[in-house]
C-alpha positions in Angstrom: 75.1 141.9 250.1 78.8 143.1 251.2 80.5 139.7 252.2 82.5 139.9 255.3 85.1 137.4 255.7 87.3 136.6 259.0 90.3 137.9 257.6 88.1 141.4 256.9 86.8 141.2 260.7 90.7 140.5 262.1 92.2 143.7 259.9 89.1 146.0 261.3 90.0 144.8 264.7 93.6 145.3 264.4 93.0 148.9 262.9 91.0 149.8 265.9 93.8 148.8 268.3 96.2 151.2 266.4 97.6 154.3 268.0 96.0 157.7 267.2 97.4 159.4 264.1 98.4 162.9 263.7 95.4 163.3 261.2 93.0 162.5 263.9 94.2 165.8 266.3 93.5 168.8 264.5 95.1 172.7 265.5 92.1 174.8 267.4 94.1 177.6 268.5 95.2 178.4 264.8 96.0 177.3 261.4 99.1 175.4 260.7 101.6 177.3 258.8 104.8 176.2 257.9 106.5 173.1 258.7 109.4 174.2 260.6 110.9 170.8 261.7 110.4 167.2 261.1 112.3 164.0 262.7 111.6 160.5 262.1 114.7 158.9 263.6 115.6 157.0 260.5 119.2 157.0 260.9 121.3 155.2 263.2 122.8 158.1 265.4 121.1 160.9 267.1 120.3 163.3 264.6 122.1 166.8 264.3 120.9 169.5 266.6 119.4 167.1 269.4 121.6 168.4 272.0 121.4 166.3 275.5 122.2 167.9 278.7 121.8 164.8 280.9 120.7 161.2 280.7 121.1 158.7 277.7 119.8 159.0 274.4 120.2 156.5 271.5 118.2 155.9 268.1 117.1 152.3 267.6 115.1 151.1 264.8 113.8 154.3 264.0 112.7 155.5 267.4 114.6 157.8 270.0 115.1 156.1 273.1 115.4 158.3 276.3 116.5 157.3 279.7 117.9 159.1 283.1 121.3 158.2 284.2 121.4 157.7 288.0 125.1 159.5 288.2 123.6 162.8 286.7 121.3 163.2 289.8 119.2 165.0 287.4 116.4 164.1 285.3 117.2 163.2 281.6 117.2 166.4 279.7 117.7 167.5 276.0 116.9 170.1 273.6 116.1 170.7 270.1 116.9 174.3 269.2 114.4 176.2 266.8 113.5 179.7 267.4 109.6 179.7 267.8 106.9 182.0 269.1 103.5 180.5 268.0 103.9 177.0 266.7 102.2 173.7 266.8 104.1 170.7 268.0 103.2 167.1 267.2 105.0 164.1 268.8 104.5 160.4 269.2 105.7 158.8 272.8 105.7 155.9 274.6 106.5 154.8 278.2 109.0 151.8 278.6 109.4 152.2 282.1 110.0 155.7 282.9 107.8 157.5 285.5 107.2 160.7 283.5 107.9 162.6 280.1 107.9 166.1 279.6 107.8 168.6 276.7 107.9 172.4 277.3 109.9 175.7 276.5 112.2 178.2 277.8 111.7 181.8 277.3 114.2 183.3 274.8 117.0 185.3 276.2 116.2 188.8 277.3 112.3 187.8 276.8 111.5 187.7 280.8 113.6 188.4 283.9 112.4 185.0 284.9 115.3 182.2 285.3 114.2 178.9 284.2 111.7 176.9 282.3 108.5 178.5 280.9 106.1 175.7 280.9 105.7 172.2 280.2 103.2 169.7 279.4 103.9 166.8 282.1 102.8 163.4 281.3 103.0 160.4 283.7 101.2 156.7 283.8 98.5 158.2 285.6 97.8 161.8 284.5 99.1 164.7 282.5 99.1 168.3 283.1 100.1 171.8 281.7 102.6 173.2 284.4 103.9 177.1 284.4 107.3 176.4 286.1 108.9 178.6 289.0 111.4 181.4 288.7 114.9 180.0 289.7 115.8 183.2 290.8 113.0 183.7 293.2 113.5 181.0 296.4 109.7 181.7 297.1 108.6 181.0 293.4 106.8 177.6 293.0 105.5 175.6 290.0 101.9 176.3 289.1 99.9 173.4 287.8 97.6 175.3 285.4 95.4 172.3 284.4 95.4 168.6 284.9 93.4 165.2 284.4 93.9 161.7 285.3 94.4 159.3 282.7 96.0 156.1 282.0 99.0 155.6 279.6 100.1 152.1 279.0 103.5 151.0 279.0 104.6 149.9 275.5 101.3 151.8 273.6 102.2 154.6 271.1 100.2 158.0 271.9 100.1 161.1 269.9 100.4 164.6 271.7 99.8 167.6 269.9 100.8 170.9 271.9 99.7 174.5 270.7 100.8 177.7 271.8 99.3 180.9 270.4 99.9 184.3 272.4 99.5 183.5 276.0 96.9 180.3 275.5 98.6 176.9 275.5 96.3 173.8 274.3 97.4 170.0 274.6 95.3 167.3 272.8 96.0 163.4 273.2 93.5 161.4 271.1 90.6 159.9 273.1 91.3 162.6 276.0 89.4 165.6 276.8 92.1 168.4 275.9 93.9 170.5 278.6 93.8 174.2 278.3 95.7 177.0 279.9 96.5 180.5 279.7 99.5 182.7 281.4 100.5 186.5 280.4 104.2 185.3 279.9 103.2 182.2 277.6 103.4 184.7 274.2 107.3 185.2 274.5 109.7 184.0 271.7 111.1 180.4 272.6 114.7 179.2 271.8 113.5 175.5 271.0 111.9 172.6 272.4 112.7 171.0 275.9 112.4 167.4 276.9 112.4 165.4 280.4 112.1 162.1 281.4 112.8 160.4 284.5 113.0 157.1 286.3 115.5 154.4 286.9 118.6 153.7 284.6 116.7 151.1 282.5 113.4 153.2 282.4 112.8 154.9 279.1 110.6 157.1 277.1 110.5 156.5 273.2 109.9 159.2 271.0 109.0 159.0 267.3 107.6 161.7 264.2 108.4 165.0 265.9 106.8 167.8 263.8 106.6 171.5 264.5 104.4 173.8 262.7 103.9 177.8 262.4 100.8 178.5 263.8 98.9 181.2 262.4 
């Protein structure tokens, strides 16, 4: 008979409370190909090629911390250039006061007549969605929410997001939640890299870690 000790029970309970790991999330739109990029933020400075557009970015204890700066009058925004088309992106995130977190793409130059972002997965503490962004060259164009679900993302708790784009199809997964799926005729275009945004007051942050990108076959 197996002997169960208090220590074993404590370890089992603790393990059940750990955040989801990438191994629990598997690609569904295709098979993972070559690893195109991996960043664990192990240094003390912002890694090369992580380009700030607005807001404050800093690396502390192996975590990228992002917050809006009121003087910018714009959500915190930054990009990681990485030419891709069909891809799977994994990122570990947690809310530390911020009101929203976006991960998405722009169309590569010359791919579309559209001006502005292509689409994003938008996560707030109360819901998440896949949103096609408006054409900034058209004053009548508006954002289109293609898929949305309510959810509760606790402050200080790590979550894993796996975002896939293959052709015109998009699939977003977070462990424990039903996946979000969307399709749009423009999503197949080439993309110049990853686009991240977050918003809130100056002291409100989103934290990121373990960002990986694979080719999706």
